[in-house]
C-alpha positions in Angstrom: 0.1 -0.2 0.1 1.2 3.5 -0.8 0.8 6.2 1.4 0.9 9.8 0.9 1.6 12.0 4.1 1.7 15.9 4.3 3.0 17.5 7.3 2.0 21.3 8.1 4.5 23.1 10.2 5.1 26.8 10.7 8.8 27.9 11.0 11.4 26.0 13.1 9.3 26.1 16.5 9.8 23.4 19.3 6.3 21.8 18.2 7.1 22.0 14.9 10.6 20.2 15.3 9.0 17.5 17.8 6.2 16.8 14.9 9.0 16.3 12.2 11.1 14.3 14.8 8.3 12.1 15.9 6.9 11.5 12.4 10.1 10.3 10.9 10.6 8.2 14.0 7.0 6.5 13.6 7.8 5.8 9.8 10.9 4.3 10.2 9.6 1.7 12.8 6.2 0.9 10.9 6.9 1.3 7.2 10.5 0.4 6.8 10.6 -3.1 6.1 7.0 -4.1 6.0 6.3 -3.9 2.2 4.6 -0.4 2.7 6.0 2.8 1.0 5.2 6.2 2.0 5.8 10.0 0.1 6.3 12.5 3.3 5.8 16.3 2.3 6.7 18.7 4.9 5.1 22.2 4.1 6.0 25.3 6.0 3.0 27.4 6.2 5.0 30.5 6.5 6.3 29.8 3.2 3.2 28.2 1.6 0.2 29.4 3.0 -1.7 28.5 -0.4 -1.2 24.9 0.3 -2.6 24.7 3.5 -5.5 26.7 2.2 -6.1 24.2 -0.5 -6.2 21.0 2.1 -7.9 23.4 4.5 -5.4 23.2 7.3 -6.5 25.6 10.1 -3.7 24.6 13.1 -0.2 23.7 13.0 1.3 21.0 13.4 -1.3 19.0 11.0 -0.6 15.6 9.5 -2.6 14.8 6.6 -2.7 11.3 5.2 -4.0 12.1 1.9 -3.8 8.5 0.3 -4.8 6.0 1.1 -8.7 7.1 1.1 -10.1 8.4 3.2 -8.4 11.6 4.1 -7.2 11.4 7.9 -5.9 14.7 9.8 -3.9 14.3 13.0 -3.2 17.7 14.8 -0.5 18.2 17.4 3.2 17.4 17.8 2.5 13.1 17.0 4.0 12.5 20.4 0.9 10.2 21.0 2.2 7.3 19.0 -0.9 5.0 19.3 -3.1 7.9 17.9 -0.7 8.6 14.9 -0.8 4.8 14.2 -4.3 4.8 14.2 -4.8 7.7 12.1 -2.5 6.6 9.6 -4.7 3.3 9.7 -1.3 1.1 10.2 -1.3 -2.0 12.3 1.3 -3.1 14.7 2.8 -6.6 14.3 2.7 -8.6 17.2 6.6 -8.5 17.9 6.3 -4.8 17.9 3.8 -5.0 21.0 6.0 -7.8 22.5 9.0 -5.5 22.4 7.1 -2.5 24.0 6.7 -4.5 27.1 
């Protein structure tokens, strides 16, 4: 399955930095090696406000899963890993659950 992810941020704020770091970590854990591929686009709203308007993004940071449908939006610094995984429609493999304990 192919995923298209867009992360909307504003500048180099602590919240933006956390969101980028958390998303990259989650993508590395859950996409690498499991057969799924993803494309991640980072969009700074202060430089490209028209893109935020196109996608109806009103707050930052906001992660959009554009593909696969339906569109999903996750607002915040993405520190709640379970919320991000659920929002992306990913499943946790049994060995990942075991390793968390």
